[in-house]
N, C-alpha and C positions, 0 to 999 in steps of 0.2 A: 082557555083558547092558546095559551102559551105551550101546553103539552101537544096540543093538535099540531101547532106550528113545527115543534121540534120534531114530531113523528114525521111531518110531511117532509122536512128537511133531512132526516135520516134517510127515509125511502130514496129521495134524489141522490143523496150521496152515494148509497149503496147502488143504484142504477149506473150512476158514473162509473163506479168501480166495476161494476159487472162488464160495462160496456168496453173497457179497456184491459181488464184482468180476467173476465170469464173463462177463457181458454186456459190461462195458466192455473185458476183454481181447479178446473176439471182435471188437469195433469198432475198437478203437483200440490192442490190443498192450499190451505191458508199460507203456510210457510213459504210456497211458491210465489204466491201473490206478494207477501212483505218483501222478498228478495227482488221482484221485479219492480215494486214501487222504489225500493232503495235505489236501484240500478238506475231507473228513470230520473229520479230526482237529482242523482248525481251526474245526470247529462246536461242539467240546467247551466249554462253560461250567462253571467250578467251581460245585459245588451251593453257595448261599449258607449252607445249613444248616451246612456243615462248615468255612465260611470266616468269621472274625470281624472281621478287618481289612484284608484284602487279598482283592480280587476281580479276577480277570482277565478282559479282554475280547479274544476272539480274533476275526480278521478272515478273512473269506472271499471270494475274487473269482473269477469265471469270465468268459470271453470266448468268442464264436462268431461266425463269420461265413460268408456263404454267397452265391454268385452265381447267378441264374437266367435263363438265356436271354441274347440280345443281345451286341454287341461292346462293350467297355470304351471309354467315351468318354474325351476329353482330360480331364485335369485341370481342375477348376474352381477359378480364382483370383478372388479379390476384385477387382472392377473400380472401386469407389467411391475417391473421394480419402480418403487417411489424414488424419484429423485431427492437428493439432499435439500434441504431447506437451506438457503444462504445465511450466513453469519450477519446478521444486521447491527449496524452501527448508529450511534446517534447522529442526527443530521449536524452540518457544520454552518450553513448559511440561512437555511429555512427552518420553520417550524416542525415541518413533517417531511419524510422521506418515505420512499416506497422501493424495495429492493436495492436500499442504499442510493437511490436516485432522487436528486432535488430538482425543483423548478430552476432552470437557467443553465442545467448541465448540458454538454456537447452530445450530439447524437452518437458520434463516435466513441466516446468514453462511455455511453450506457451501452453500446452494442458489444463493446469489450467485454462487459459483466454479464450481459443477457443473451448474447448471440443474435442470430438473424431473426427478423420477424416472421412470424406466421401468417399474417395477414394485415393488410391496411385497407380502411374503408372509411368515408367520409362521415363526419359527425356533424351536430348541430351547430358547431362553430365556425363551419366552413373550412376546416383542416381535417386531418385524417387521424383516427384512433389507430395506432400501430400496436398490434397485439404481439406479445411475447409470452412464450410459456413452454413446458415440456410435457407434451400430451395433457395440457391444461393443468399441470402442476406448476407452481411458483408462477401464476398467472397475473400479468398486469397490462394495461394499456397506456400509451404515450403519446402524446401530440408534440409537434415540433413546428415552430415557425419557420419562415423563409431563411433564416440564418442557422437552421438545424438546432435551435436551442429548445430545451424542454420547455414547454408552456401549460402542458397538461399531463395529470396523472390519475390513474384509478387502478384500485385493485378490490377484490373480494375475497382475497386471501392474507393469511396471517403474515404479511411482507412489510408492516408499517413500524416506524420509529419515530418518536417525537421528544421535543426537548421538556414537554409537559408531561412525560410517561404515559401517554395514551397508547393503549393497544387492544388487540381484539378481545382481552380479558375485561377491559374498562366497560362500566355501564353507563347509560345515558347520565345519571346522576353525577358519576366520576367526571364526565366529560363536562358537564355544566359547571361543576366546582373548580375546574382548571381552566378553562376559557372563559373569555367574556360572553356578555349576553348574545344569543344568536340573533341574526338579522331577523326582522318581522316582514321586510318586503324587500325585492330588488328592482332598480329602476332601470328602464329600458325607454330611451326617448324622453317623452312627457309623461309616460305612464309608470306608476308604482306597481309592481306585481306583489300581491301578498303571498308570503310564504305559508303555504297550508300543508304543513308535514303531517299532521296528525300524530306527531310525537315518533314517527318512524325514522327521520332525520333531522338534523340541525344544520343552518348554514351560517357560517362565520366569515368575518373578514380580517385576515390576519396578514401583516407584513405585505400589503399589496397581492394578495392570494385570496381567492374564494375557496373556502374550505367546507365541502359537504361530508358530514359524517352520519352514516347510516347505521341504524340499529335493527337487531333482530328480535321481534316481539316474542318469538318462540323459543328464545335462549336467553331469557332474563334481561331483555334489553341491553345486550352487549353490542359491542362494535361489530358491524359485520362486512363494511366497505367503507371506502374512503375515496373522495373525488377531489383533486386540487386544480384549480384553473386560475392562470395569472390573471391580474386585473386587466391587461391589454387585451387578452383574449375574450374575456367576458364582455368586454366594451365593444368588441367587433360584432357582438350578437345584438342586433337593434331590438328584436322583440322576443316575446316569450317563445313563440314557435318559429322555427327556422323555415326559410323558403324552400318549398317542396322542389324535389328534383328525382330523377331516375337514380342518380347516384345516392342520394340520401335515403331513398327508400330501400335501396340494397344495403347500404351501410347498416342501418337500423336492423335489417333481417340478419345480417351476419353477426352483428354486434350481440343482439339477443341471443342468438344460438351460442356464441362463445361464451357470454354470461351464465348461461343455463349449464354449459359442461364445466365451467370452473365451479359452479356452486355445487354440481353432483360430485366432483373430485374432492371437494371439501368434506362430504358425506360418505366418502370411500365406496362411490357407486361408480359403475361403467361409464364411459363416455359414449355419447350418442353420436350416431353418423348423421350427416345431412342427408335428407330424401328430397332430392329436386323435383321428382315428380307430384309431390304433395304441395310444393311451394305455390303453384299457381292456383291450388284449390283455397289455399290460406289467402293468397292475395286477392282472389275474386271475393271473398267473404269481406275481408277488410274495405275493399274498394265498395262492395254493395252496402255496408253500413255507413262509410263516409258519404256516398252519393245520396243515399235515400234518409239519411239522419235517423238512425236507429242503433241499438246496441243490444245484442244477444245472439245465443248460439242458433236460434231458429229463424231463418230469413223470411222476407215477406211472402214468399211462396210456401212457407210451411215445412221447408227441408232442414233437417237436422244436420248437424257436421257429417254425421255417418251417412246420410242420404247424399251429401255433396261429394263426399269421397266415393261412393258407389257409382254416383253418376259420371264420374272423372275415371271411372275404370281402375280405381286404387284398392287394391286388396289389403287385407289387415286381418289379425287376429285379436288385435287389443288396441285401442286407439283413444286419445284424449284431446282436449281442446282448451286452451287458455285465452282469454280476451282481455285486452286492456285499451283504453283510450284516454286521452287528457294529459299524458305524461309527456315532457319535452324531448325525451330521449329514451333510449331503450335501457340505460343505465337505472333511470327512475321507474320505468316500467318493470323491468326486473326485480328490482328490490321492493316495490309494491307487491307483485305477485308472491315472492318469497315471505312476506308477512300476512298473506292471506291463506289460511289452512288449506282449503281446497286446490287452490293454485299450486302451493308448496308440494302437496302431495303428487300432482301431475309432475312437476319438476324433479323431484326426488323419488318417483315410482322406480323401483328396482328393475322391473320387467320390461320397461320401455327400451327400444333398440334405437329408434330413428326420431328425428325431429325436421321439421321445416318451419319457416317464419315467413308470414305475408305481411306486408305493410302497405297502407294507402292514407292518403291525406284529404280532408274535406276542403272547403272552399276557405275556411279560416286557417289553414295551414296546419290543422291539429292532427297527428298522426293516429291510426288506427291499427292496433297490432293483433294478429291472429298466430298462435302458436298450434301446430297440429303434430301430436307425438303419435308413434306408430310402432307395432310390434308385429312383424310378418310371420 
């Protein structure tokens, strides 16, 4: 009798799986089904009505690439002269510095060193990330408070110095040996948000600073980026996700674009140009996912990214798409994409020439990110 019950239960489970994933199985086989199940599971967010102190934020990422016609061109390499890397000195006041800049420095002193900003865009802290670079070499982003003091720093290039001798050659084990135990959660209001880093980053609180150190899983878990946020700035952010706005949407889009180009420069690849005509296609898909509560390259009408581009009269010879959701900023989205092999391949694809990013927010203020890469 027990055997019969088990058989009946197995048939029911298979029936449910076929109902939800049958089309995926027909298109991609069992691996595609497993991938979709993993993605869907990663969408589950604990109901805050039943969680009083811990709220888990799950992350989902998808990638797709396609070529249409034509022969593959030779990989495009940057042909500009590489700027000199600055001579880095140990920080004097803080534990870490970026491009010899520390939290608390004056904006005027910063711009004497790094020059005029290339872009300013709103971030999740309600201030702007001000980007400085030389065609994405020596790339960093700085946030200032109302007194024009540095309250935030980020770089994904080898521009950091620390009193603990942590550098881009350091592994995660090196970092954990040098610093105190990483934070397990961060408090916002009356809620503790658990840090679920999957060992891709660690969050520390050091000398009135929240220090996030990111690691590259594909380069022996070495340090690949750092974000420094002052206590005061972090405390201004009341929830895990920032309040949505058109300015924040645009900020996340341009920040993800800049981060992608800075990563390509790290790998001796050409800089992508912004393709404005495809931004609306990317935005529409992010909005569709946010409004209709799904996550995937194929929309509810059965259209692929390439169908959507064609419908929007966008021509291309080669195209790719990366998707991400669940991350509170473009920095965390980008670092997660770089640690996922397929998405990393899109970001570091030598033959791509253009990129646009589209962002939308759901009712819980969670951002959805769509990257569309193109070669025409």
